[in-house]
C-alpha positions as CSV (number, residue, x, y, z in Angstrom):
1,M,8.6,-17.2,-32.2
2,Y,7.2,-16.7,-28.8
3,K,5.2,-19.9,-27.6
4,A,2.8,-20.2,-24.6
5,V,3.3,-23.1,-22.0
6,T,0.7,-24.6,-19.5
7,A,1.1,-23.1,-15.8
8,E,2.3,-26.8,-14.8
9,E,5.2,-26.5,-17.4
10,A,5.9,-23.1,-16.5
11,V,6.8,-23.2,-12.7
12,K,8.9,-26.3,-13.2
13,V,12.1,-24.2,-13.3
14,I,11.5,-23.5,-9.6
15,K,13.9,-25.7,-7.5
16,S,13.9,-26.1,-3.9
17,N,15.8,-23.6,-1.8
18,D,14.7,-20.8,-4.7
19,R,13.6,-17.4,-3.7
20,V,10.5,-16.6,-5.7
21,Y,9.1,-12.9,-5.9
22,I,5.1,-12.6,-6.7
23,Q,3.8,-9.4,-8.2
24,A,1.8,-7.2,-5.8
25,A,-1.8,-6.6,-4.7
26,A,-4.1,-7.3,-7.6
27,A,-1.5,-8.5,-10.1
28,A,-0.8,-11.7,-8.3
29,P,-1.0,-14.4,-10.8
30,Q,-3.2,-16.6,-9.2
31,V,-2.9,-19.3,-12.1
32,L,0.8,-19.6,-11.4
33,I,0.4,-19.3,-7.6
34,N,-1.4,-22.3,-7.5
35,A,0.4,-24.3,-10.0
36,M,3.5,-23.6,-8.0
37,S,1.8,-24.6,-4.8
38,A,0.5,-28.0,-6.3
39,R,4.4,-28.8,-6.6
40,H,4.8,-28.8,-2.9
41,E,5.8,-32.4,-2.5
42,E,8.3,-32.1,-4.9
43,L,10.1,-28.6,-3.2
44,K,11.9,-27.9,0.0
45,G,12.8,-24.6,1.5
46,V,11.5,-22.3,-1.4
47,E,11.1,-18.9,0.0
48,V,8.0,-17.0,-1.3
49,C,8.6,-13.3,-1.0
50,H,6.1,-10.5,-2.0
51,L,4.4,-7.3,-0.6
52,H,0.8,-7.4,0.3
53,I,-1.0,-9.7,-2.4
54,E,-4.6,-10.2,-3.3
55,G,-6.3,-13.6,-3.8
56,D,-5.7,-17.4,-2.7
57,A,-2.0,-17.9,-1.0
58,P,-2.1,-21.8,-0.7
59,Y,1.7,-22.0,-0.6
60,A,1.0,-20.3,3.0
61,D,-0.6,-23.4,4.3
62,P,1.3,-24.4,7.4
63,K,1.1,-27.9,6.3
64,Y,3.4,-26.8,3.6
65,K,6.1,-25.8,5.9
66,D,8.9,-27.6,4.8
67,S,8.2,-26.8,1.1
68,F,7.5,-23.0,1.3
69,H,8.4,-20.0,3.6
70,V,6.7,-17.0,3.3
71,N,8.7,-13.9,3.5
72,S,6.2,-10.8,3.7
73,L,7.6,-7.5,3.0
74,F,3.9,-5.9,4.0
75,I,1.9,-8.3,5.8
76,G,-1.4,-9.1,4.1
77,K,-4.5,-11.1,5.4
78,N,-4.1,-14.0,3.5
79,V,-0.5,-14.8,4.9
80,R,-1.0,-13.1,8.5
81,H,-1.4,-16.3,10.1
82,T,2.3,-17.7,9.0
83,L,4.0,-15.4,11.5
84,K,2.6,-17.2,14.4
85,A,2.6,-20.7,12.9
86,G,6.0,-20.5,12.1
87,N,5.9,-20.6,8.2
88,G,6.3,-17.1,7.5
89,S,8.6,-14.1,8.3
90,Y,8.3,-10.2,8.1
91,T,11.0,-8.1,6.8
92,P,10.3,-4.4,7.8
93,V,11.3,-2.1,4.9
94,F,10.0,1.6,3.4
95,L,8.2,1.0,0.2
96,S,10.5,3.3,-1.8
97,E,13.5,1.0,-0.7
98,V,11.8,-2.2,-1.9
99,P,13.3,-2.1,-5.6
100,N,17.0,-1.8,-3.9
101,L,16.4,-4.9,-2.1
102,F,16.8,-6.5,-5.4
103,R,18.9,-4.3,-7.5
104,R,21.6,-4.2,-4.6
105,N,21.3,-8.1,-4.5
106,V,20.3,-7.9,-0.8
107,L,17.4,-10.4,-1.5
108,P,18.7,-12.2,-5.0
109,V,15.6,-13.5,-6.9
110,D,15.8,-17.0,-8.7
111,V,12.2,-16.8,-10.3
112,A,9.6,-13.9,-10.5
113,L,6.0,-14.6,-11.0
114,I,4.3,-11.6,-12.9
115,Q,0.8,-11.0,-14.4
116,V,1.0,-8.7,-17.6
117,S,-1.6,-7.6,-20.5
118,T,-1.5,-8.9,-24.0
119,P,1.2,-7.8,-26.1
120,D,0.5,-4.9,-28.3
121,K,1.7,-4.8,-32.0
122,H,5.2,-3.9,-31.3
123,G,5.3,-6.9,-28.7
124,Y,4.9,-4.6,-25.3
125,C,3.0,-6.0,-22.3
126,S,1.5,-3.9,-19.8
127,L,2.3,-4.5,-15.9
128,G,-1.3,-3.6,-15.5
129,V,-2.4,-2.4,-12.2
130,S,0.8,-3.3,-10.1
131,V,4.3,-1.6,-10.7
132,E,5.5,-1.2,-7.3
133,A,9.1,-3.0,-7.2
134,I,8.5,-5.7,-9.8
135,L,10.6,-3.7,-12.7
136,A,13.7,-4.3,-10.4
137,V,12.7,-7.9,-9.8
138,I,12.3,-8.4,-13.9
139,E,15.8,-6.8,-14.2
140,N,17.5,-9.2,-11.6
141,A,15.5,-12.3,-11.6
142,K,17.1,-15.5,-13.0
143,H,13.9,-16.6,-14.4
144,V,10.6,-14.5,-15.3
145,I,7.1,-16.2,-15.8
146,A,4.2,-14.3,-16.7
147,Q,0.5,-15.0,-16.9
148,I,-0.5,-13.0,-20.0
149,N,-4.0,-12.0,-19.2
150,D,-6.3,-10.3,-21.5
151,K,-8.6,-9.0,-18.9
152,M,-5.4,-6.9,-17.5
153,P,-5.7,-3.3,-18.2
154,R,-3.0,-1.6,-20.2
155,V,-1.8,1.2,-18.1
156,H,0.2,4.3,-19.1
157,G,3.5,4.9,-17.4
158,E,6.7,2.9,-16.9
159,G,4.9,-0.4,-16.4
160,L,6.0,-1.9,-19.8
161,I,8.3,-4.9,-20.6
162,H,8.8,-6.6,-24.0
163,I,7.4,-10.3,-24.7
164,S,11.1,-11.0,-25.2
165,E,11.9,-10.2,-21.6
166,L,10.0,-13.0,-20.5
167,D,11.4,-16.5,-20.1
168,T,8.3,-18.4,-20.0
169,F,4.5,-17.4,-20.2
170,V,1.2,-18.8,-19.9
171,E,-1.9,-17.6,-21.6
172,E,-4.7,-17.4,-19.3
173,S,-7.9,-15.2,-18.9
174,E,-9.3,-14.4,-15.7
175,P,-10.9,-11.4,-14.2
176,I,-8.6,-9.1,-12.0
177,H,-9.3,-9.4,-8.5
178,E,-11.7,-6.6,-7.3
179,F,-11.7,-4.9,-4.0
180,P,-15.2,-4.7,-2.2
181,T,-16.2,-1.3,-1.3
182,T,-17.9,-0.5,1.7
183,E,-20.1,2.4,2.9
184,P,-18.2,4.7,5.8
185,T,-19.8,4.3,9.1
186,E,-20.9,7.4,10.8
187,V,-17.5,7.5,12.8
188,E,-15.9,7.3,9.3
189,S,-17.8,9.9,8.0
190,K,-17.0,12.5,10.6
191,I,-13.5,11.7,10.2
192,G,-13.8,12.2,6.4
193,D,-15.5,15.7,7.3
194,N,-12.5,16.7,9.5
195,I,-9.9,15.7,7.1
196,A,-11.6,17.3,3.9
197,E,-11.6,20.7,6.2
198,L,-7.9,20.3,6.3
199,I,-7.6,20.2,2.4
200,E,-7.2,23.4,0.5
201,D,-7.7,24.0,-3.2
202,R,-4.6,23.0,-5.5
203,S,-3.5,20.3,-2.8
204,T,-2.2,17.0,-4.1
205,L,-3.4,13.9,-2.1
206,Q,-1.9,10.7,-0.9
207,M,-4.3,8.3,0.5
208,G,-5.0,4.6,0.3
209,I,-8.1,2.5,0.2
210,G,-10.9,1.8,2.4
211,S,-13.6,3.5,4.1
212,I,-11.6,6.8,5.7
213,P,-10.2,7.5,2.1
214,N,-13.5,6.9,0.4
215,A,-15.4,9.3,3.2
216,V,-12.6,11.8,2.5
217,L,-13.1,11.8,-1.4
218,S,-17.0,11.8,-1.0
219,R,-16.5,15.5,0.7
220,L,-14.0,16.7,-2.2
221,G,-16.8,17.5,-4.8
222,N,-16.5,21.5,-4.3
223,H,-12.8,21.5,-3.9
224,K,-10.9,22.9,-7.1
225,D,-7.8,21.7,-9.2
226,L,-6.5,18.8,-7.0
227,G,-3.6,16.5,-7.7
228,L,-3.1,12.7,-7.0
229,H,0.4,11.6,-6.1
230,T,-0.1,8.5,-4.1
231,E,1.0,4.9,-3.8
232,M,-2.5,3.3,-4.4
233,F,-6.2,4.4,-5.2
234,S,-9.5,3.2,-5.8
235,D,-12.8,3.5,-7.5
236,G,-13.2,6.8,-5.3
237,V,-11.0,9.0,-7.2
238,I,-12.8,8.2,-10.5
239,D,-15.9,10.7,-10.3
240,L,-13.5,13.4,-9.1
241,I,-11.3,13.2,-12.0
242,L,-14.3,13.4,-14.1
243,K,-15.9,16.5,-12.6
244,D,-12.6,17.9,-12.9
245,V,-11.9,18.5,-9.2
246,I,-8.8,16.3,-9.7
247,N,-6.8,17.4,-12.7
248,G,-3.3,17.7,-11.6
249,N,-2.8,21.3,-13.0
250,Y,-1.0,22.4,-10.0
251,K,1.3,19.5,-9.3
252,G,5.0,20.2,-8.9
253,V,5.9,16.8,-10.7
254,N,4.0,14.7,-13.4
255,A,1.5,17.6,-13.7
256,G,-1.8,16.9,-15.4
257,R,-1.3,13.1,-14.5
258,A,-2.6,11.1,-11.5
259,L,0.7,9.1,-10.3
260,T,0.5,5.6,-8.4
261,T,2.4,2.4,-8.2
262,F,-0.8,0.2,-7.3
263,L,-4.4,-0.1,-8.3
264,G,-7.2,-1.7,-6.7
265,G,-10.8,-1.5,-7.0
266,S,-13.7,-2.7,-8.9
267,K,-14.1,-3.7,-12.7
268,R,-15.2,-0.2,-13.2
269,L,-11.5,1.0,-11.9
270,Y,-9.9,-1.1,-14.3
271,D,-11.8,-0.4,-17.3
272,Y,-11.5,3.7,-16.5
273,V,-7.5,3.2,-16.5
274,D,-7.2,1.2,-19.4
275,D,-5.2,3.1,-22.0
276,N,-6.1,6.2,-19.9
277,P,-3.1,8.5,-20.4
278,F,-4.3,10.6,-17.4
279,I,-3.3,7.6,-15.1
280,E,0.5,7.3,-14.8
281,M,2.0,4.2,-13.3
282,R,5.6,4.1,-11.9
283,S,7.8,2.2,-9.8
284,C,7.8,2.7,-6.0
285,D,11.0,4.2,-5.6
286,Y,9.8,6.8,-7.6
287,T,6.2,7.6,-6.6
288,N,7.5,7.2,-2.8
289,N,10.6,9.1,-3.2
290,V,10.5,11.7,-0.5
291,S,12.6,14.2,-2.8
292,I,9.8,13.8,-5.6
293,I,6.9,14.0,-3.1
294,R,8.1,17.1,-1.8
295,Q,7.9,19.0,-5.0
296,N,4.2,19.0,-4.8
297,P,3.0,22.1,-3.1
298,R,0.3,21.7,-0.6
299,M,1.0,17.9,-0.7
300,V,-1.4,16.0,1.7
301,A,-0.5,12.5,3.0
302,I,-3.4,10.8,4.5
303,N,-2.5,7.5,6.6
304,S,-4.1,5.4,9.2
305,A,-2.9,4.0,12.5
306,I,-3.5,1.4,15.1
307,Q,-2.5,3.4,18.0
308,V,-1.1,7.0,18.8
309,D,0.2,7.6,22.0
310,L,-0.1,11.2,23.8
311,S,3.5,12.1,22.8
312,G,2.7,11.5,19.3
313,Q,4.3,8.1,18.4
314,V,2.4,6.3,15.9
315,C,1.9,2.6,15.6
316,A,0.8,1.4,12.2
317,D,2.1,-2.0,11.9
318,S,1.4,-4.0,14.6
319,I,-1.1,-5.0,17.6
320,G,1.4,-5.2,20.5
321,T,4.0,-7.8,19.8
322,R,1.8,-9.1,16.8
323,M,2.8,-7.9,13.2
324,Y,-0.2,-7.1,11.6
325,S,0.7,-5.3,8.4
326,G,3.7,-3.1,7.5
327,V,5.8,-0.2,7.1
328,G,4.7,0.4,3.7
329,G,4.8,4.1,2.4
330,Q,3.4,6.0,5.5
331,M,6.9,7.5,6.4
332,D,7.9,8.1,2.6
333,F,4.9,10.3,2.5
334,I,4.6,11.8,6.1
335,R,8.2,13.2,5.6
336,G,7.4,14.1,1.5
337,A,4.4,16.3,2.7
338,S,6.0,17.7,5.8
339,L,8.7,19.2,3.5
340,S,6.3,20.3,0.8
341,D,5.6,23.8,0.6
342,G,2.0,24.3,2.5
343,G,2.1,20.3,2.8
344,K,-0.1,18.5,5.5
345,A,0.7,15.1,7.0
346,I,-2.5,13.4,8.3
347,I,-2.5,10.5,10.6
348,A,-6.4,9.2,10.7
349,L,-8.1,6.8,12.9
350,P,-11.3,6.2,14.9
351,S,-10.9,6.9,18.6
352,V,-11.9,3.3,19.7
353,T,-11.7,-0.2,18.3
354,N,-14.8,-2.3,17.7
355,K,-14.5,-3.3,21.3
356,G,-14.5,0.3,22.6
357,I,-10.6,0.3,23.4
358,S,-9.3,3.6,23.1
359,R,-6.8,3.9,20.1
360,I,-5.2,7.1,21.7
361,V,-3.2,5.7,24.7
362,P,-0.9,7.2,27.4
363,F,1.9,4.9,26.1
364,L,1.8,2.3,23.0
365,N,1.4,-1.2,23.8
366,K,4.3,-3.3,25.0
367,G,6.1,-4.6,21.5
368,A,4.1,-2.0,19.7
369,G,6.3,-0.6,16.6
370,V,6.5,2.9,15.9
371,V,6.2,3.8,12.5
372,T,5.8,7.7,12.3
373,T,7.9,9.2,15.3
374,R,6.8,11.8,17.7
375,A,9.4,13.9,15.6
376,H,7.6,13.4,12.3
377,V,4.2,13.4,13.4
378,Q,1.9,16.6,12.5
379,Y,-2.0,16.2,12.4
380,I,-4.1,13.5,14.1
381,V,-7.6,13.4,13.1
382,T,-10.5,11.2,14.7
383,E,-14.0,11.5,14.7
384,Y,-13.8,14.0,17.4
385,G,-11.5,16.7,15.6
386,V,-7.9,17.2,14.7
387,A,-4.8,17.7,16.9
388,D,-2.2,19.9,15.2
389,L,1.2,18.4,16.8
390,Y,3.7,20.2,14.8
391,G,5.7,22.4,16.9
392,K,3.9,21.4,20.1
393,T,5.8,20.4,23.3
394,I,5.0,17.1,24.6
395,Q,2.5,18.8,27.4
396,Q,0.7,20.4,24.6
397,R,0.4,17.3,22.7
398,V,-1.4,15.4,25.7
399,A,-3.5,18.1,25.9
400,A,-4.5,18.1,22.1
401,L,-4.7,14.6,22.0
402,T,-6.9,14.0,24.7
403,K,-9.3,16.4,23.3
404,I,-10.0,14.0,20.4
405,A,-9.9,10.8,22.0
406,H,-13.2,9.1,23.0
407,P,-14.9,10.9,25.8
408,D,-15.4,8.0,27.8
409,H,-11.6,7.6,28.1
410,R,-10.3,11.0,28.2
411,E,-9.9,11.3,31.8
412,A,-8.5,7.8,32.2
413,I,-5.8,8.1,29.5
414,E,-4.6,11.5,30.9
415,R,-4.5,10.5,34.3
416,E,-2.4,7.3,33.6
417,Y,0.0,9.5,31.4
418,F,0.7,12.0,34.3
419,E,0.9,9.6,37.2
420,A,3.5,7.7,35.1
421,T,5.6,10.9,34.3
422,S,5.0,12.8,37.2
């Protein structure tokens, strides 16, 4: 009844001036992306919309600017160049609200490109390692094209769709994109130590992927009864789950389950989550809903920043005027953790850049975007310690943040601040 076609045949439905949405992160269907990009001579004005995606993005090549325009809801490394080149744009949005862009027809979708597992005996496919906003897209897209991949893990939760919901599909087996893991540096390890000391037993964690989250996770082996309610996780949680450190027993919602909307890591992670009832994937308007997050007692949100000024303003999406990443879910979890009973909202960053420039500054750079406001901020952590800013005056914040800045910059940033404000 259901018949596969080639990728080249599948993407013929895409027309000039269509909006195409691509499933996020490691679930981006590379075979469909490549087939669409190969049609660049036939297409004009196609908007390619997505959150951060892994893999190649040939449509983002500036030489195809007449054919494709990238609309990033979160800017990934593979499309970052498009903003300067003029063949890309950035739409700021909280991750929790991305599904509403499609449900409310703010961004009508003509074609959705997704990647799913092979169907089970009942005809249901799993959206695998990325649910994010794709359910809302599928509900509202005029045409859904899927890459059915037998390497895609079957993950529990709400990311299931019946094969009848696919307008077109191709069958292509290829490994799911893996995220390289790197050992934390000495600085990142010190940050991990400082954060781990803030985490109490029976806390529920939100953290992303990368060296600092891995450094934190590696220091939680003696903790007890932790939970996981996050938007994304990687390999670092596996050993803690296996050791029963993360069991979710004291979570306020989805108790006994690890909740997320993305996954990204090694093949070990993808094998671990396959048909594992402990892992629950939900849409990002659920995982990142502040009213749901706050129901977890001792909710701990750990997020990163590019710059923090001495009043507590957090820039996390741009380097001055240059857009770098996106708003993502930082504010969703900062607010949810802050409102949680015993919760802690943490912003973690090295005190200086790789070039030795202070990341704690008197004032944010010109054009820098404020993702977390000075009224929302709680804890700022560097390798030099923890600044608890909650309920503190501006003067107290200046003193606390100066103490955790790099020693080489403390005097200068404090002097510049007071000279400008006195």
